[in-house]
Each structure stands twice: as structure tokens, then as C-alpha cells.
C-alpha positions in Angstrom: -78.3 42.4 -11.1 -81.0 42.9 -8.2 -79.9 42.2 -5.1 -82.1 40.6 -1.9 -81.0 41.5 1.7 -80.9 38.6 3.9 -80.2 38.9 7.4 -77.9 36.4 8.7 -76.8 35.7 12.5 -73.0 34.5 12.8 -70.8 33.3 16.1 -69.0 36.4 17.1 -65.4 34.6 16.4 -67.2 33.8 12.6 -68.1 37.1 12.4 -64.9 38.6 13.4 -62.9 36.6 10.5 -65.4 37.8 8.3 -64.7 41.3 8.9 -60.8 41.0 9.1 -60.8 39.1 5.6 -62.9 41.6 4.2 -60.6 44.1 5.4 -57.5 42.8 4.1 -59.1 42.1 1.0 -60.6 45.6 0.6 -64.3 43.8 0.1 -67.6 44.2 1.8 -68.6 41.5 4.2 -71.4 41.0 2.1 -69.2 40.4 -0.7 -67.3 37.5 1.2 -70.6 35.9 2.5 -71.6 35.7 -0.7 -68.6 34.2 -2.4 -68.8 31.6 0.5 -72.2 30.5 -0.2 -71.5 30.4 -3.7 -69.0 27.9 -3.4 -70.5 26.0 -0.7 -73.9 25.6 -3.7 -71.0 24.9 -6.5 -69.3 22.1 -4.5 -73.0 20.7 -4.5 -74.0 20.6 -7.9 -75.1 18.0 -9.7 -71.6 17.9 -12.0 -69.2 18.0 -8.7 -70.9 15.4 -7.3 -70.8 13.1 -10.4 -67.0 14.2 -10.6 -66.5 13.1 -6.6 -68.4 9.4 -7.4 -65.6 9.1 -10.5 -63.1 10.0 -8.7 -64.0 7.8 -5.5 -64.7 4.8 -8.0 -61.1 5.2 -9.9 -59.3 5.3 -6.4 -61.1 2.2 -5.4 -60.3 0.4 -8.9 -57.0 1.2 -7.8 -57.3 -0.3 -4.1 -58.7 -3.1 -5.7 -56.2 -3.5 -8.2 -53.2 -3.4 -5.5 -55.4 -6.2 -3.3 -55.4 -8.8 -6.1 -51.9 -7.9 -6.7 -51.2 -8.9 -2.9 -53.5 -12.0 -3.2 -51.5 -13.1 -6.2 -48.1 -12.2 -4.0 -49.7 -14.6 -1.2 -50.2 -17.3 -3.3 -46.9 -17.4 -4.9 -45.1 -17.6 -1.0 -47.8 -20.3 -0.4 -46.8 -22.0 -3.4 -43.0 -21.5 -2.0 -43.1 -22.9 1.2 -45.3 -25.7 -0.2 -42.3 -26.5 -2.6 -39.8 -26.2 0.5 -41.7 -28.8 2.7 -42.3 -31.0 -0.6 -38.6 -31.1 -1.4 -37.6 -30.9 2.0 -39.7 -34.3 2.6 -38.9 -36.2 -0.5 -35.1 -35.5 -0.4 -33.8 -35.5 3.0 -34.4 -38.2 5.2 -32.8 -38.1 8.2 -28.9 -38.7 7.8 -26.5 -40.8 10.1 -24.1 -38.9 12.1 -21.0 -39.9 10.4 -22.7 -37.5 7.2 -24.0 -34.9 9.3 -20.6 -33.3 8.1 -20.9 -33.2 4.6 -24.7 -32.9 4.6 -23.7 -29.2 6.2 -21.2 -28.6 3.7 -24.0 -29.1 0.9 -26.3 -26.8 2.7 -25.7 -23.8 0.3 -25.6 -26.0 -3.0 -29.1 -27.4 -2.0 -30.7 -23.5 -1.2 -29.5 -22.4 -4.4 -31.3 -25.3 -6.2 -34.5 -24.7 -3.8 -34.3 -21.3 -4.7 -33.8 -21.7 -8.4 -36.9 -24.1 -8.2 -39.2 -21.0 -6.6 -38.1 -19.3 -9.3 -39.4 -21.4 -11.9 -42.3 -22.4 -10.4 -43.4 -18.7 -9.9 -42.7 -17.9 -13.1 -44.9 -20.8 -14.3 -47.5 -19.8 -12.4 -47.4 -16.3 -13.4 -47.9 -17.3 -16.9 -50.7 -19.5 -16.2 -52.6 -16.6 -14.2 -52.1 -14.1 -16.8 -53.3 -16.3 -19.8 -56.6 -17.6 -17.6 -57.4 -13.9 -16.6 -57.1 -11.9 -19.8 -59.9 -9.2 -19.2 -59.0 -8.4 -15.7 -55.8 -6.0 -16.3 -55.1 -2.8 -14.8 -56.1 -1.0 -17.7 -59.5 -2.4 -17.7 -60.2 -1.4 -14.3 -59.6 2.3 -14.9 
């Protein structure tokens, strides 16, 4: 293999680091510099740039999938709040004062009824979302 000499100028600290590394590894300073230049060019080769681009695409697809899940979760939360308000307005007219104590006693039962209603509605919504968007699965994103 033929070689060509190139004169390069380094900052003092970098030149000392090259010399120290060459001593530790028992190599010449020139071989350290040649290796660093080869690594630099290899990292910027067409294949390396394509691989980096593919990695970025996969990462972006994963982020997009997570954002889609967050939007879906937010939709379920909105639906739960809507259901609560609707139930509250439909079933809770102002009570006379003499019924206040019995109403407080049944609060836990009403809360359980509300929770069950939200679970059923969320399950129904999740099923309809899955059937409406079959082509947007997590496996397709990758």
C-alpha cells in the first residue's frame, strides 16, 4: 500500500492527546490520525447515512404511535367527563333538605354505577375505534 504524506496542524492539547494515546497503545501518531480520519469518513458514507435515516424513521413512527395513543386516551377521558355531566344533569335535580342525608348515604352506590357506565362506554368506544382504523396498527408503523 502506498502512502502520501500530509502535513496537519493540531491545537497543542489535541496534539498531546494524540501523542499520549499513541504511547499507551504502542502505535505511531500517524496511525492514530489515519484511523480517526477513516472512522470520520465511514460515519459519513452513503450506507451509514441511510442507516441513520432509517433509524430516525423508526423512532418517529414510534413517537407518532405514542402520540396517537395519547390522543385516544384523551378522547376517552373527554367521553368519561361528558358521561358524568350528562348523568349528573339527568338524574340529580335539586333535593329537598330532608332528603340530603339519604342522598349522601347512597353516594358510593351512585359512584360505582357511574364507574361501570364509563367502563362500558370506553370499551364500546375502543372497539369502534379499532374496527374503524384497521390499517393504522402498531405493526404497520414499523
